[in-house]
N, C-alpha and C positions, 0 to 999 in steps of 0.2 A: 125915804131913800134907803135907810137902814133895813126896813121891813122888805123892800124889793130885793136888796142884796142878799138878805138872809133866805128869802124865797128862792132866789136863783141857786144859792148853795145847796139848799134842801133838794131842789129838782136835779141838780147835778149829781148829789149823792145817791139819790134813788136811781138815776140812770146808770151810775157806776156800779151799784150794787145789782141792779137787774142784769146789766151786761156781764158782770162777773159770774152771777148764777147761771145766766145762759151759756156763757163759756164753759163753765163747769159741767153743766148737764149735757152740753154737746160734745164734750171731749172725755176727760177721764171720768166724769160722773154720768156718762149717758146710761139710759136704762133699757135700750133696745136689746132684745136677745137675738143671738145668731139664729138664722134660718137654715134648716137642713133639708135638703131634697135628694132623692135618688134619681139618677139619670134615666134608669130603667126599673120598672117595678120588680120586686123580688118576693116570690112566694115560697121559694125553697132553696136550700143550700146543700150542695154536694161535696165531694172530695176535695174539689178545687172550684171556688167560685170567686169571680172578680166582681166587686161593687165599684160603681162609679158614683161617688158622693159629692154633691155640689153644696157648699157652704158658703153663705153670704152674711154680711153684717153691716148694718147701717151706721154704726159708729166707728171705734177705733180698730176694729178688726178682730180675728180670732187668734187666741194664743194657745189653746189646748183643744185637741180633738181625741176621743177615744171611741172605739167600736167593740161591742162585747155581745155575747149571746147568753141568755140565761136559760138553763134547761134543769128540770128537777130542783128548782130553788137554788141552783148553784150557778154563779156568774163566771164566765170565762172571758177574759179581755183577749181579743184577737188582733188589735192594732191600737197603738197609741203614737200621737204626734205632738211634740211641743215645738213652738217656733220661738226663736230668739227674738225675732222681730214680728209683731202682729201682721197677719194677712187678711186679705178680703178677696171674695170671689174665688175662693180655692176650690179646685175640682180634684178630689183624691181618687186614685185607683188603688183599691185595697184587695189583696189577695187573701181569702179566708182559707183556713185549713182546719176543719172540724175534727179530723182524726187526731191531729197533733193536740187539739184542745180536749181530747177525750169526750167528745160528744157522740151520741148514738142516734139511730133513726128514731124519729118521733117529733112531736111538737116542741117548739122553743120560742123564745122572743128575741128579736134583734133590737138592740139599743145603741143609738149613736149619740153622743154628747159633745157639744162644742162650747167652750167657754171663752168669752171675749177678754179684751185687755183693759177694761174699765175697772175702777177700784171696787165695784160691786161684784165683779166677776160674774156677770149675767150669763146664764147658762141656757142653751137651746137643747132640747131633747126630742129625738125621733125614736118612736117605738113601733114596732110592727111584729105581729105574729108570723112565724115562719115554720116550715117543716124541714128538719134535718133528714136528708135522704142521701145515703152512702151508697146505695146499690146501683151499679151502672146498668143501663138498658141491655137487653140480650136481643141479638140479631138472629133471624131465622131466614135464610135464603131459600125461596121456593123454586128457583130455576138453578138446578145444579150442573146443568150442562148448557154451555153458551159458545157457539161457533161464531167467531167474529173475523171479518175481513179487515186487513190494514185499510185505514181510511173509511171504515165502515160504521154503522150504528148498532149498538147493543141496547137490549131492553131487559130490564131486571126487576122482579117482583119480590118483595121481601116483607116480613113482619118484624115488629118491634115490641118488646114486652111491656112497654109504658110509653105515654105520650112523649113527643120529643119538641124541643125548641128548634133544632136544626137537624136535617137529614139529607143525605146526598152521597154522590159518588165522586171521589177525588181521582182524577186522572192527571198526573204530573201537575202542572200549575193551574188546572181549571177544575172548578167544582161545579158539578152538574146537579142541581137541587132535585129532590124526590118530591112526589105529590101523593097525598093521601087518596086511597081508592078503597072501595068496598068490594070484595070478591068473596062469593059464597056465604055472604053475611059476616065475613071477617074484616077487620080493619087491616089494610095493608098499605105499603108504599110501592110507588112505580117510578122507575127512573129511565129516561133515555139518556144515553151518553155516547160520546164519539171516541173511536180509537184512532190515534194519529197514524198517518201513512207510513212512518218509519217505525212502527212498533215492532217489526221483526228484527230491527237493528238495535234500536234503543228501547228497552223494556218499558211498557206503560203502567203495569201493575195497578189497575183499577181497584179501589177499596171503598167499601160502604163505610161511612162516617155518620154517627148519630150522637147527638148531644141532648140530654134531657133538661127539663126545666131547672134542675138543681145544678147543672153545669158538669154532670157526670158524662164522660165520653166513652163510647165503644166503637171498634171498627172491625171489619171483617174483609177478607180478600174475596173478589168476585171470581168464581171458577169459570175459566174460559179456555178454549182452544183456539189458537190463532191460525187461521188459514192462510194458504199461499196467495199472494196477489201481486202482480207486476204492474209497473206503470210505465208509459212510453216516454221517450225523450225526443225532443224536436229542435231543430235550429230554424230560427225565423229571421229573414233578412229584412232589415229596416231601411227602406228607400227614402231618398230626399223627398219624393212625392208624397209618401205617407207623413212624413214629418212636416212638410209645408201645408198638408191639408189638415192634420189633426192637432198639432201642438198649439196653434192659434186659439183653439177652443179653450184649452187650459190657461193659456196666458191671460186671456180676457176675463177669467173668473178668479184667477189666483194671483193676488198683488205681487208676491215675491217673485213670480215668473215673468213679470213685465220687463222686457229688455234683454231677456236671456236668449241665447241661441236656441234653435230647435232641438239640437242634440242634448244640450244642458237641460232643457225642458223635459225631454223624454226621460232622462235619467232621474229627475225629481219625481215625475209622475209615476215611474216603475218602481221606485223606492220609497221615498217619503210618503207621497199620496197614497200608494197602495197600502202601506202599514196602517196610515190613519184611517183609511176606509174600512179595514178590517177590524179596527178598534171600535169605529162608529157602528158597524153592524152588530157587534157583540153587545154594545150597550142598548142599542134598539131592541134585540132580541131578548134582553133580561126580562121584558114584560111579556108574560105568556099566561094564557088562560089555564086554570088549575084543573082542567078536564079535556079530554080528547074532542077536538072539533072536527077532526077529519074521520073519514070512514072509507074502507076498501082501498083499491089500489090507486095510486097518484097518476094522473093523466100526463102523457108525453105530448109535446107539440105535434099536431097532425101533419102529415106528409112532409116531414122535416128530416134532412139528413144530418148526422152528426159531423161537425167539423173540428171539434177538439173534445177530448174526454177528460173526465175527472182524473187528477193526478198528473197530467202531462207536464213533464219538466221542460221548460222553454229556455233556450239560450238565444239571445238576440245579437245579431251581427250587424255591424255597419262598416262598409268599406273593408269587409274581410276581417274585422276585429270584433272581439266579444265587447259588447257594452252593457251587458246586464243579464239577469237570470230571473225566472218566476215559475211558480208552480200553478197550474190552472185549477181552480177550486170549484169547477162546475162542469157542465156540458154545454157546449155551443151548438145550437141547432139552427139550420138554415133552410128556409123555404123560398117563397116568393117575397119580393119586397113589400114591406108594410103588411106582412101577414098577421092575422089575428093571433093574440095571445089569450089562452085560456088559463083561468086558475086551476091549479093542479089538484086542489081539494077544497073542501069547506074550510073557512076560517075567517079571520078579521084582518083588515089591512093595518099593519104596524107603521109602515112608512110608504110615502108616494112622492117622489121628487128626484132632484139631481143628487147623484151619489158618486162623485169623483169618477174613477175609472170605469164604473158601471154606467155612467150617464144618467139618463132617466131610468129610475128603477122603482120597483114595487117589492115590498116584503110583506108576506101573509103569515099570520101566525095560526098554527094548526093545533095549539094547545099542548101542555105537558112539555114545553120547551122546544118543540118542533115547529119549524118555519121553512118557507120557501122564498127564494129571491129570483126576480125576473130583471135582467139588465139590458142596456142598449136600446130601450124602447124609443120609438119616434112619438108615440102618442100614449098618454096615460089616461085610462077612463074611470079610475077609482080614486078615492081620497082616503086619508088616514081615518081610522075608526069605523070604516064601512064594513059591513058583513058581506062575504061573497060565497057562492056556491060552486061546487065543482063544475067546470065547464064555462062559467061566466066570462065574457070577454073583458079582460082588465086592461088591455092596451094593444099596440101593435109593434111589430119588430122594427129595428132602425139601425142607425150607426153612431149614436151618441156615445160619449165616453171613449175609451180606448178601443175602438172597434175599426178594423180595416174594411169590413163590408156588412151588409144588411144580415142580422141574425139575432137570435135570442140567446143570451147567457142565462142558463138555469142552474141554480144551486139548491140544494136541501141543506138546512142548518139545524144543528142541535146546540141550543144555548148559544147560538151565534157562531159555532164551529162548523165549518162546511164538512160535508160527508157525501158519500158516493150516492148520487141521485138514482142510479140504475137499480139499487136495491129496492127503493120505493116505487119503482115502476113494475116491479116483479111481484104478482099476487102469490106465488109459492113462497118467496122470501118473507113477505108480510105474514102469511099464515104460520109459517114455521117460527118466525122470531118475534112476532108480536101476539097474534091471536092465541096461539097455543100456550104461550106464557101467562096470558090472561085467564086461561081456562083451568088453572090448577085446582085440585081437589083437596080437601082436608080430611 
């Protein structure tokens, strides 16, 4: 009996010792080193470079973090962080300033260290060879004269002295990305960008912005002359017959409109839904081929009369009172009912389906950020991802969406921003504003 009791005590002591040891090595005595990762790979560091550092620890968490660069056998600490309470799963955004650290152009080594809160102070180390590059890229604009219409498209070709991580043209709050092209055996960039319709009143000031791999940024103003362009104004009377005919279409597909009056539904469609559709179109058009898919002049719908023009400012009246406004962002073309709709140029279908105020719609990508939109269709004959050729029948006209009669709403888009389609129907405009700019000599 005594032997059994002694054996039990012995087993209990072993369990206690093993438990204490396990507790020790799982807490303050843990031996796991912190793990350091960079959210994005870093090959070079410029005058201003932001690192996103992800640090995790399996044990008690991280207490100290340091980031340094070693160059010419001399270490410069660029950032240090000590936590009063250990942290885990920490993502640091660290701005590096090599100039302040007296670094120079050339090879160096990035070292990131993280020490945990255990009694052993386990240390995780991340090392990577880098290049310190303090020279910003130089921009050479190859098109020194650009005549642009308000609401129109401009095409710019330029060179950069070194490879870029980001390149494009900023116009107000919209960034139009540039695409690499080879012209005359030289590496260049091309950008299609849109000028707002109110550019004559509120300055647009387009600027080329490039950022190299090291984070160095340069910018240059786009030289241009803004031409004169007027836009029409129109008053449109909204009838009860129109409301009774069209608003149920939106009430059946949008839950928040169920039970609303026809006039309240119209107000929602003309404001909230219209704005949401424009955002959706811009998101769709972010995907674009990095080369021109189109060629020559864009097609205009055959035997069709223009019912509304690009830039028309509309004021809606109901019972003699203004109930809303809008700006027409395309050209409305009317022919016979259910008339065939041709693809305006070669491209790939980005979208085919129901698109709010545009009803059944198709968006075709023509590459380099350029696309075309076809709205109010009764029938769609293509599907997303399908390649189309200029002149292919992609559907038929109709009255879907916010349309009072059978017609095609046609838009040209640059990075999802509507521009005047009539420019792209004009072979002389295309030759002067696209083809000649691509024919630069060195």
